[in-house]
Structures are given as structure tokens and as C-alpha cells.
VOGU-3710 file (C-alpha; in Angstrom, 3 decimals, decimal comma):
1> mhgilagwrl> 81,948/184,513/279,867  83,463/185,783/276,607  86,006/182,911/276,643  83,236/180,311/276,784  81,200/181,767/273,924  84,035/182,842/271,595  85,997/180,660/269,196  83,361/178,127/268,182  83,425/176,842/264,604  80,372/175,541/262,791
11> agitrfatgv> 80,534/173,183/259,809  77,930/171,251/257,939  77,102/169,052/255,016  73,737/169,234/253,297  72,656/166,688/250,729  69,612/166,760/248,466  69,346/163,870/246,034  66,838/161,855/244,090  66,253/158,353/245,314  67,693/155,226/243,765
21> pvqikqsgdl> 65,696/153,416/241,072  62,887/151,159/242,255  63,465/147,598/241,044  60,225/146,190/239,676  59,899/142,406/239,466  57,391/139,594/239,840  58,444/136,490/241,707  57,048/133,031/241,057  58,443/132,169/237,582  55,153/132,834/235,759
31> slcgcdqgtg> 57,094/133,134/232,484  57,900/129,407/232,888  61,552/129,891/231,974  62,769/128,047/235,095  65,147/130,893/235,878  63,512/132,732/238,819  66,119/133,440/241,507  63,595/133,800/244,327  63,324/136,650/246,809  67,065/137,213/247,261
41> gtsvdfpnys> 68,149/137,070/243,628  67,369/138,949/240,465  64,075/137,927/238,925  63,646/137,816/235,165  59,870/138,091/235,524  58,175/141,487/235,432  54,539/142,490/235,832  52,676/144,144/232,969  52,644/147,949/232,929  49,656/149,676/231,308
51> gapiefsnpr> 51,588/152,839/230,416  49,364/155,018/232,610  51,164/157,687/234,618  52,312/156,455/238,011  50,901/158,479/240,886  53,299/159,134/243,756  52,230/159,667/247,378  53,837/160,871/250,562  54,437/157,704/252,645  53,810/159,710/255,840
61> tspnfqyfst> 50,185/160,434/254,917  49,185/157,595/252,569  47,552/154,348/253,651  50,043/151,569/254,473  52,937/153,983/253,760  52,314/153,705/250,013  54,857/155,520/247,797  53,430/154,800/244,347  50,067/153,704/243,012  50,008/150,083/241,918
71> aafsseelgv> 46,931/150,486/239,672  49,070/150,697/236,490  50,522/147,203/237,095  48,969/143,792/236,516  50,250/140,241/236,743  52,064/138,778/233,775  50,229/136,010/231,945  51,354/132,444/232,458  54,116/131,668/229,962  54,356/135,264/228,684
81> pgnanrrffh> 56,942/137,667/230,164  55,601/140,978/231,459  56,399/144,287/229,760  57,356/146,525/232,719  60,897/147,876/232,769  62,972/146,815/235,732  63,971/150,338/236,826  62,042/153,207/235,253  61,356/155,537/238,188  63,114/156,598/241,388
91> gpglnnwdvs> 62,273/156,022/245,023  62,069/158,667/247,759  64,836/161,238/247,701  67,184/162,502/250,388  66,994/165,744/252,358  69,800/165,405/254,888  71,630/167,951/257,074  74,749/167,044/259,109  76,156/169,689/261,495  79,353/169,886/263,535
101> lfknvrfter> 80,253/172,383/266,271  83,924/172,571/267,303  86,063/174,558/269,731  89,719/174,413/270,749  90,500/175,667/274,272  94,131/176,452/275,221  95,106/176,155/278,877  98,859/176,542/278,503  101,293/176,453/275,596  101,443/172,639/275,831
111> vsmdiraeff> 97,959/171,739/277,096  94,752/172,221/275,109  91,357/170,649/274,793  89,115/170,026/271,751  85,355/169,999/272,206  83,269/168,635/269,346  79,533/168,021/268,941  78,238/166,350/265,792  74,690/165,718/264,687  73,754/163,601/261,692
121> nvfnhtqfnn> 70,291/164,250/260,200  70,081/167,170/262,625  66,460/168,071/261,709  65,398/164,417/262,112  63,796/164,392/258,651  62,614/160,878/257,800  64,734/159,423/254,981  62,697/156,574/253,492  64,281/153,560/251,826  62,885/152,335/248,526
131> prgdfsssqf> 59,382/150,864/248,427  58,778/147,186/247,755  59,110/146,482/244,043  57,986/142,839/244,013  54,533/142,728/242,422  53,872/139,381/244,144  54,366/140,940/247,590  51,390/142,176/249,610  53,457/145,328/250,289  54,100/146,194/246,612
141> gnvtsardpr> 54,506/149,966/246,355  54,773/150,466/250,127  57,727/151,853/252,058  58,645/149,430/254,844  61,826/150,969/256,294  63,764/154,193/256,742  67,368/155,286/257,182  68,782/156,254/260,589  67,042/159,012/262,587  68,957/161,887/264,168
151> igqvavkihf> 72,222/160,744/265,723  74,309/162,991/267,965  77,680/162,582/269,593  79,898/164,732/271,776  83,644/164,280/272,197  86,307/165,893/274,343  89,995/165,410/273,590  92,823/166,670/275,796  96,258/167,340/274,266  99,302/167,449/276,561
//
């Protein structure tokens, strides 16, 4: 029994980070410059920002998975570019734990076996992607996707 329980090695990587900047834009070329790149490109149009503090919410408990309050934003006027900065606050941060458990078992001088178990996002903490930053979207300010959930893998390798 001692041979089965002894010799295990544990390793891990923990990462805490702020999110990436939320890209605010307004599609539809309301500034009338003729240079809107559409949904896939970079828009030169921005909504107006009132300067009021932005209220942040937990997407798990807010309606429609809202991350930030949209009340401080309004549509730009026709022919007048909006005043909101493109990236002036960050999206949801990361709280990620990856763990690895490893053991080498020797049978003879020439034959051994490696056993490895790895778990990514071991506590299955939801890692949200950035919320929608397009003011023209019905999901403006809402989180619509997340990174991978817990992933585990086990491997056995025999050396001879």
C-alpha cells in the first residue's frame, strides 16, 4: 500500500488577472464619414458617454448576464462623432487554477511507467469573455460567452 501512495508529485499554475479592455463602438456609420467597417471590422463611430461612473455587475446574478450598466451611454447624433473612448475599462478578470499530479513507477532498471493526471480550471470557476461593446447591439453590456470549463486528462506512459 505504501508503494501506491508514496512518490506522487503535485504541481500547479494559478493565474489572477484583470480582463482585457472592452472595445466600445457604435455600428451604422451615424457620423456619416462613410468609413464604418461593419460588425467584423473596427468602427470609427462611438456612442456618447455622459461621464457618470459605470456600475459593474456579476454576470451570474444580473439580468441577461449584464456586466456593466449601459445607462451612461447614449447614441451619437447624426453627423457628429460620439465622445466615448474606445477602451477605457476592463472586462471580467481571470481566476484560474491548473493542477497536475505525477508519479513515476519503476518495475525494473529498464522498465518504468509514468502516470499523470492534469486538470485545467480545476475548480470549474466560470471565466467570462468580454461583454458586447457595440452600442447598436441588443446585447450591449452583456456577457454572451465564457472560456472553457474544467478539462481533465489522464495519461500513462511506459518506458522500456
